[in-house]
N, C-alpha and C positions, 0 to 999 in steps of 0.2 A: 322608207329612205327619206321621204320629205320630213318626217319627224326628226330623224337623226340630224339632217342639214340644220333644221330649225333649232334643235337642242345646241348643235355645235355653234352656230351664230350667237344665240342667246348667252352661251358660256363665255364666248370671246368678249362680247360687249358688257358682260358683268365682271370682267377681270381687270387686271391692272392696264391693259392695253386698250380699254375702252375709249378713254380721252384721245390718246393719239390717233387712234383709228377714226374717231369721229371727225376730228380736226383734219386728218388727211382727205377723208370722204368729202367734207366741206370745201376744201380748197380744190379738189378735183372737179366737183360738181360747179362751183363758182367759175372755175376756168373754161369748163366745157360750154357753159352758157354765155360767158364773155366772148370766148373764141374757140368754136368747135375743133378747130385744127391746133389747138395749143400743145396737145401731147403727140401730134403726129411726128413720126421718124422717118427722115428721109436719107436716102443714099447719094453721097456725092464724092467728088475727088478733092483732096486737100491740096496744099501748096506744093507737096511732093509727090503728087501724081497718084497717091494711095486712095482706094476706095474705103470710106469711112461713114460711120453713122452719125447723123447730126440732127438737131431738134432741142426743144426745150426739156424734153424728158431726158435726154442724154446730157444736156447742161446740168440738169438738177443732180442726176447720179455722179457725174464727174466732178462737178463743183464741190459736192458735199464730201469728197473722199477724205480729205485731211481732218474735217470736223468729225466724220464718223470715227476715225481712228482715235482722235483725242477724246471723244465722248466715251468710248469704251474704256480707256485709262481713267477717265474721271469717275465713271461709274464704280469702278473697283475701289478708288481712293475713298470716294464718298461712302461707300458700304462699310469699309474697314475703319476709317478714322472719324466718321460722323461729322465731316466737313469737306470743304472744297480746295483744291490748289488753284490759286488764281495765277501761278506763274508759268503755266504751260506754254503760252505764247513766247514768253521770254526764253524758256528753255529749249522751245523749237528753234528760236533764232541762234542760240548758241550752238546747237547740233548742225543747224544749216551752215553756219560759219566755219565750224570744223571741218564740214564735208567738203566745202569750197576750198579750204586751206589745203587739204590733202589732194584734191582734184588738181589744183594749180601747181603743186609741187612737182608734178611729172606728166607724162602722157596719159590723156584720158582713154583708158580702155576698160573692159570688164573687171580686171584685177584692181585697178586703181579705184574703181567706184565701189567694188566690195570692200576694199580696205578703208575708203572715206566713210562708209556706212558704219563699219565696225568701231572705228575710232570715234566717229560722232555718237554711237550708241554708248561707249564706255564713258565718254565725257558727259553725256546727257544723264546717264544712270547716276554718276557721281553727284552732279548737281541736285538731282531729284531725291537721292538719298539724304543729302544735306538737309532738305525739308523733312524727310522721314525721321531723321535722328531728332530733330527739334520737337516733332509731333510725338513720336513713340516713346522716347526716352525722357524728355523734359516736359511732356503733357502740354505742350503749347498749342493753342487753337489753331487748326489748319490753315484758316485764311490769314491769320496773323503771322504764322510761321512762313508761308509762302509769299507774303508781302515783301520780304527781304529780296528774293530772287526776282520777284515781279519788278521791283525798282532797280536792281542792279544787273539783271540779266541781259538786257539789250545793249547796255554800255560795254559789257564783257564781250558780247558778240562782235560789237565794233571794233573793240581792242584786238580780238584775235586775227583780224585781217589787216591790222596796221592802220585802222581808221579810214578804211576804204570801203567801196561797194563794187568788189570786183566781178566781172563777168565769167562765165564758164560756157564755152560752146563746144558741142560735139553731138553728132548724130545720135549716139548712144543715150545722151541725156535727154534729148528730144523724143527718143523712143519710150523713155521711162515717163516723162511728163506729158507726152502726147499719145501717138499711136505707134505701134509695132507694125512694120511692112506686113501686109496681106492679113492683118487682124483688124476688123472694123470697129472693134469696141476700144474706147479709151483705156490705155494701160492703167491709170489710176483706179478705175472701177475693178480691173482684174485683181490688182494689188489689195484693195479693200476686201474682196470677196475671199481671196487666200488668207488675209489677216484674220477675218471673222471666223473662218473655218478653224484656223490654228488654235485661236483663243477659246473657241467652244470645245475643241477636243481637250485642250489644257484644263478647262473647268469641269467638263463633264466625266472625262476619263480619269481624273484624279479627285481627291478631296479638297483640293484648293479652293474651290468656289464655296463649298460648305464651310471650310474653316473661315474664310474671309467674313462671310455673313454671320457666323457664330460670333466672331470678335466684334462685329458691328451691332449685333443684337445685345449682347451681354458679355462684356470683356471679362468680368470677374468669373462667371459661369464658364466661359470658354477655358480660362486658365485652369480652373478646377477639374476640368475634363481633359487636361493634357495638351491644350493648344496654347502655342507660345504667341501672346498678342503682338509683341514687339516684332517678331519674325515675320508675322502675316502682314504687318504694316510696311515692313521694309520690303517684303515681296511685291506689294502692290505699287510700291514707288519704283521698283526695278522694272515692272511692266510698263508703268507710266513713262520711263526713261525710253524704253523701247518705242512706244507710241510717239512721244514727241520727236524721236529721231526720224521714224518714217514719214511723219507729216512734215517736219522741217526739210528733209532731203527731197521729198516729193515735190515741195513747193519750189524749191531750187531749181529742180529739173523742169518744171513748168515754165518758169519766167527766164531761166538761164543766168541768174545773178543772185546776189544775197544783199539785201537792204534791211539792215538791223531794225530800223525804224518802221518799216511797213510789212515786214514778213509776218503773215498770220495775226495782224493786229486785231485785238479784241476777240480772238478766238476762244479765250478761256470763258467769256461771257456766254457765248453761244453753246459751248460744250456743257456748262452748268445748266443752261436752260433746256438743252436736249435731254439731259438726265431728268430733269424735273417734268418736261413735257412727257417723257416716257413713262411717267407714273411712279419713278423710283422716289423713295423718300430721302430728302437732303439731310435727313438726321441719321442716316446710316442704316445698317442691317440688310434685310433682304433686298435683292436687286434683280432686275430682268434686263439683260443686255439688249434683247431684241427691242425693248421700248426705248432705250437710249438710242439705238441705231434708227429706229423710226422717227424719233424727235429730231434727229440731226437732218434727215431728209425733209422733215416738215419745214424746218427753219430754211433750208435752202430753197425749197419749193416756194415758200412765202416770199423769199427774196427775189427769185426769178419772176414770180407773178407781178411784184411790185415794178420791177424793171420793165416788164412788158406792158405795164399800164402806164409808161413813160414817167414814173415817179422819180424825181431827182435823187442822186446817190445821197445827198445831204438830208434828205427827208425820209429816206428808206428806214433808217434806225428808229425814227419816231413812230412810223406806222408799224413796224416789227414789234416795237415795245408794246404798243396797244394791244395787238392781236395776241401777243405772247402772254401778256397780263391776263387776258380774258381766259385764255386755255389753261394756265396755271391755276387760277381761282377756281375754274369749273372742275379741276381735279383735285382741289384741296379736300382733306378729311371733312371740313365743316360742311361743305356743299354736298359732298357724297352722303353725309349723314343726314342732311336736310332732304336729298332727294329719296333716300331710304324710307325716311319717316313719311313722306309724301306718298310714295308708292304703297307703303303698308296702309295708310289712311284711305286711299282710293279703292285698294283692293278688299279692305274689310267689308264684310257683308253686314248690312243694317239689320239690327236686331228686330225680330218679330214681336208685335204687340199682342198679347193674348187677349181675346174677347171674353168679357166678364159675362 
């Protein structure tokens, strides 16, 4: 039994998840030494009199919700296109603006919320497909293609609501962005869990995941085997459209308004870093969603840790950059190869000298 556990642990730490797991363990140990109660969870009453869970661990899981969803979309785009979409924050702003526009057009009820999400999803998918067409049909490098929407997206979001930052207030929206009565876990965490399960079912129960990876590994070979690379790239941008809609709508429900300038600002950089920290190649091909999800939570845990250490919000990005650079370099192929050579060298048995 002990050997099986040891072999399982050895297998995990020699896999793609080794770097994110080590980074997570270091963060956990550091926080436990600095403050043993850092990860404690308390039960308290919120402003509406509901019993809810609270604490840094809940803040990490809850605060990373939008990032996790966008990291999933970014992983699939990276795998299929061998590049990154840097316009997901702007696309989320557009989706959030459409969502608010629909909500303000009538009484906010479950039907209106559903309609708002559907309309926002359609609009977000169309904008994401614009990037997809440039990449799949015109072979423009993904980061360059998405630079157009990155630049124009937030002004478009501003224009959708007539150059305003309107509020939307409703108990239903607070339930989505906060807590559902009699459920102690924040709703965004539940949404993320449901979304992860749905995406896993889609990728595991169909050949979609295999096809996406095949296109990213070798597009020409995939085409010779009957896979349509253009279609696969379009599909990943449709999924990305769904991701930015969920993230944008959830953020609107959290804060009760849409501000095109600040909504999910710089989220695309964190999403790309989550993919990289998760051990996925930014050059496309094989991917592991669990790595990107873990990477997203590591980024959020690092942010919460820095805030707990009283680091100013302006300096947080600098500290995050240093730590993330270390993590990314540690997981780079060059460092992995060097460690492998070092391991082989240390484990090599010295040659015996025969006596004459």
